[in-house]
C-alpha positions as CSV (number, residue, x, y, z in Angstrom):
1,M,26.5,-48.9,-27.5
2,Q,28.4,-45.6,-27.5
3,F,28.3,-45.5,-31.3
4,I,24.5,-45.6,-31.2
5,K,24.3,-42.8,-28.7
6,N,26.7,-40.7,-30.7
7,F,24.8,-41.4,-33.9
8,I,21.5,-40.3,-32.3
9,Q,23.0,-37.1,-30.9
10,E,24.7,-36.2,-34.2
11,E,22.9,-33.5,-36.1
12,D,25.0,-33.1,-39.2
13,G,23.2,-35.9,-41.0
14,V,19.8,-34.5,-40.1
15,T,20.8,-31.1,-41.6
16,A,22.0,-32.8,-44.8
17,I,18.6,-34.6,-45.1
18,E,16.7,-31.4,-44.5
19,Y,18.7,-29.6,-47.3
20,A,18.1,-32.6,-49.6
21,L,14.4,-32.4,-48.9
22,I,14.3,-28.7,-49.6
23,A,16.2,-29.2,-52.9
24,A,13.8,-31.9,-53.9
25,V,10.8,-29.7,-53.2
26,V,12.4,-26.8,-55.2
27,A,13.2,-29.2,-58.1
28,G,9.6,-30.4,-58.1
29,I,8.2,-26.9,-58.2
30,I,10.5,-26.0,-61.1
31,A,9.5,-29.1,-63.0
32,A,5.8,-28.4,-62.4
33,A,6.3,-24.8,-63.6
34,F,8.1,-25.9,-66.8
35,G,5.3,-28.5,-67.4
36,T,2.7,-25.8,-67.1
37,L,4.5,-23.3,-69.3
38,K,5.3,-25.8,-72.0
39,G,1.9,-25.6,-73.5
40,G,2.0,-21.8,-73.7
41,I,5.4,-21.8,-75.2
42,D,4.4,-24.4,-77.8
43,G,1.4,-22.3,-78.7
44,V,3.6,-19.2,-79.2
45,F,6.0,-21.0,-81.5
46,S,3.1,-22.5,-83.5
47,T,1.6,-19.1,-84.0
48,I,4.9,-17.6,-85.1
49,A,5.5,-20.6,-87.5
50,A,2.0,-20.2,-89.0
51,K,2.4,-16.4,-89.5
52,L,5.8,-17.0,-91.2
53,Q,4.4,-19.6,-93.5
54,A,1.4,-17.3,-94.4
55,A,3.8,-14.4,-95.0
56,T,6.0,-16.4,-97.4
57,A,3.1,-18.0,-99.3
């Protein structure tokens, strides 16, 4: 019974979970940003490739 009381009062595990949740949210935001930017970056490289092909033709 003492183990359960100590487990409930312990805050280190809660802090670790909070940091893990924050890291997961940040990772999700970064993934969403890269997903959004991917289309724009693909367009830029396609434009550059087309101009290089036109210049060498």
